[in-house]
VOPAGU-2260 file (C-alpha; in pm, 1 decimal, decimal comma):
REM VOPAGU-2260
SITE   aa  ch    i         X         Y         Z
SITE  GLN   A    0     533,1   -1090,4    1528,0
SITE  VAL   A    1     367,8    -997,7    1203,0
SITE  GLN   A    2     503,8    -799,2     980,0
SITE  LEU   A    3     325,3    -545,7     701,8
SITE  VAL   A    4     498,2    -451,7     380,5
SITE  GLU   A    5     296,2    -248,3     160,0
SITE  SER   A    6     426,2    -194,6    -213,5
SITE  GLY   A    7     285,0     -31,1    -547,2
SITE  GLY   A    8     238,7     339,4    -462,8
SITE  GLY   A    9     419,8     601,1    -652,1
SITE  TRP   A   10     297,2     925,2    -894,0
SITE  VAL   A   11      11,0     867,9   -1116,8
SITE  GLN   A   12    -231,6    1136,0   -1304,9
SITE  PRO   A   13    -553,4    1198,8   -1273,6
SITE  GLY   A   14    -784,7     941,0   -1389,9
SITE  GLY   A   15    -470,0     654,7   -1408,0
SITE  PRO   A   16    -476,2     334,3   -1225,0
SITE  LEU   A   17    -231,6     184,2    -941,0
SITE  ARG   A   18    -229,2    -168,8    -799,7
SITE  LEU   A   19    -113,0    -223,3    -411,4
SITE  SER   A   20     -17,7    -494,8    -261,0
SITE  CYS   A   21      43,5    -554,3     124,9
SITE  VAL   A   22     203,7    -883,8     198,8
SITE  ALA   A   23     208,2   -1054,8     610,3
SITE  SER   A   24     487,5   -1210,7     680,0
SITE  ARG   A   25     581,5   -1399,9    1022,1
SITE  VAL   A   26     210,5   -1566,0    1018,8
SITE  SER   A   27     110,7   -1874,3     860,3
SITE  ARG   A   28    -123,7   -1907,7     557,3
SITE  VAL   A   29    -389,3   -2039,3     756,9
SITE  ILE   A   30    -405,3   -1772,6    1025,9
SITE  PHE   A   31    -424,7   -1524,4     761,9
SITE  SER   A   32    -721,5   -1655,4     646,6
SITE  ARG   A   33    -886,8   -1612,6     876,5
SITE  TYR   A   34    -864,4   -1244,3     968,4
SITE  HIS   A   35   -1074,6    -964,1     802,2
SITE  THR   A   36    -789,7    -730,8     648,2
SITE  ALA   A   37    -836,0    -386,3     528,8
SITE  TRP   A   38    -672,2    -111,9     329,6
SITE  TYR   A   39    -627,1     219,3     558,1
SITE  ARG   A   40    -485,2     581,3     427,5
SITE  GLN   A   41    -370,1     920,1     555,6
SITE  ALA   A   42    -343,4    1195,3     397,3
SITE  PRO   A   43     -88,7    1494,9     503,9
SITE  GLY   A   44    -316,6    1672,7     830,5
SITE  LYS   A   45    -572,5    1422,0     833,1
SITE  GLN   A   46    -687,4    1097,2    1042,2
SITE  ARG   A   47    -558,4     753,7     879,2
SITE  GLU   A   48    -920,4     645,4     758,6
SITE  LEU   A   49   -1045,5     296,5     678,5
SITE  VAL   A   50   -1073,1     302,0     296,5
SITE  SER   A   51   -1188,6     -88,9     178,7
SITE  SER   A   52   -1242,3    -418,1     387,4
SITE  ILE   A   53   -1235,4    -775,5     285,0
SITE  THR   A   54   -1400,5   -1038,2     534,7
SITE  ALA   A   55   -1212,0   -1408,5     540,9
SITE  ASP   A   56   -1515,0   -1569,0     245,9
SITE  GLY   A   57   -1431,8   -1244,8      53,7
SITE  THR   A   58   -1709,0    -996,7     145,0
SITE  THR   A   59   -1612,6    -651,7      59,0
SITE  SER   A   60   -1679,7    -327,0     142,6
SITE  TYR   A   61   -1603,8       7,6      12,3
SITE  SER   A   62   -1573,2     404,2     177,9
SITE  ASP   A   63   -1871,1     593,1       1,3
SITE  SER   A   64   -1546,2     778,5    -152,4
SITE  VAL   A   65   -1387,3     499,2    -322,0
SITE  LYS   A   66   -1627,4     287,9    -451,8
SITE  GLY   A   67   -1695,6     201,7    -750,3
SITE  ARG   A   68   -1340,6     306,6    -850,5
SITE  PHE   A   69   -1127,8     116,4    -591,3
SITE  THR   A   70   -1128,7    -317,8    -611,6
SITE  ILE   A   71   -1002,9    -516,6    -295,2
SITE  SER   A   72    -885,5    -891,5    -322,8
SITE  ARG   A   73    -687,9   -1106,0    -141,7
SITE  ASP   A   74    -474,3   -1394,6    -220,0
SITE  ASN   A   75    -445,3   -1598,0     107,2
SITE  ALA   A   76    -197,4   -1865,6     -60,2
SITE  LYS   A   77      51,5   -1555,1     -57,8
SITE  ASN   A   78     -61,0   -1380,6     253,9
SITE  THR   A   79    -130,0   -1073,0      14,5
SITE  VAL   A   80    -389,2    -828,7      25,2
SITE  TYR   A   81    -465,2    -617,9    -285,1
SITE  LEU   A   82    -607,7    -258,7    -374,5
SITE  GLN   A   83    -658,2    -191,9    -736,0
SITE  MET   A   84    -725,2     167,4    -773,7
SITE  ASP   A   85    -852,7     294,0   -1075,3
SITE  SER   A   86   -1029,0     653,6   -1199,7
SITE  LEU   A   87    -772,6     805,7    -884,6
SITE  LYS   A   88    -874,5    1168,7    -839,5
SITE  PRO   A   89    -610,4    1415,5    -641,8
SITE  GLU   A   90    -787,2    1316,9    -344,7
SITE  ASP   A   91    -688,3     963,4    -349,6
SITE  THR   A   92    -316,6    1118,5    -243,6
SITE  ALA   A   93    -216,3     952,2     106,4
SITE  VAL   A   94      -1,9     684,8     191,4
SITE  TYR   A   95    -172,6     331,5     191,5
SITE  TYR   A   96    -142,2      55,2     512,6
SITE  CYS   A   97    -273,3    -229,9     525,2
SITE  ASN   A   98    -376,4    -412,3     825,5
SITE  THR   A   99    -674,5    -627,1     993,5
SITE  VAL   A  100   -1018,8    -449,4    1023,1
SITE  LEU   A  101    -928,9    -425,0    1409,6
SITE  LYS   A  102    -585,8    -320,5    1341,0
SITE  THR   A  103    -442,7    -589,7    1513,5
SITE  TRP   A  104    -103,9    -587,1    1387,2
SITE  PRO   A  105     194,4    -361,9    1396,4
SITE  TRP   A  106     164,6     -76,7    1085,0
SITE  GLY   A  107     395,8    -107,1     818,2
SITE  GLN   A  108     566,4     210,6     670,1
SITE  GLY   A  109     274,4     243,1     402,1
SITE  THR   A  110     330,4     340,4      46,6
SITE  GLN   A  111     274,6     715,9    -108,7
SITE  VAL   A  112      33,8     709,1    -360,3
SITE  THR   A  113      35,1    1094,4    -568,5
SITE  VAL   A  114    -273,2    1161,7    -808,1
SITE  SER   A  115    -132,4    1509,1    -981,2
SITE  SER   A  116     -94,5    1628,6   -1315,0
């Protein structure tokens, strides 16, 4: 089955940037390219929430809390989805995951993002 591996998280001061990557393996590039994919996040004590999504043809959408600060993109040749995060805030602290917009695939381990001074 498909395996998702997220990376790029870490600790950053408020206002700083991070770029997350998510690689999908055990799936062909053709199949991967057909899926609308998304980034989610889960903060301690909270439910996992949708942060941003990108359709197969590259149309993007963002939650109100990250709009204007985050940018989602994809490279179908690499089975990879990216999340460029700028102007990070402490409330962005969470474990970040990727999946399809229908949460089709098994969840990966996620990547921790911590924003603090």
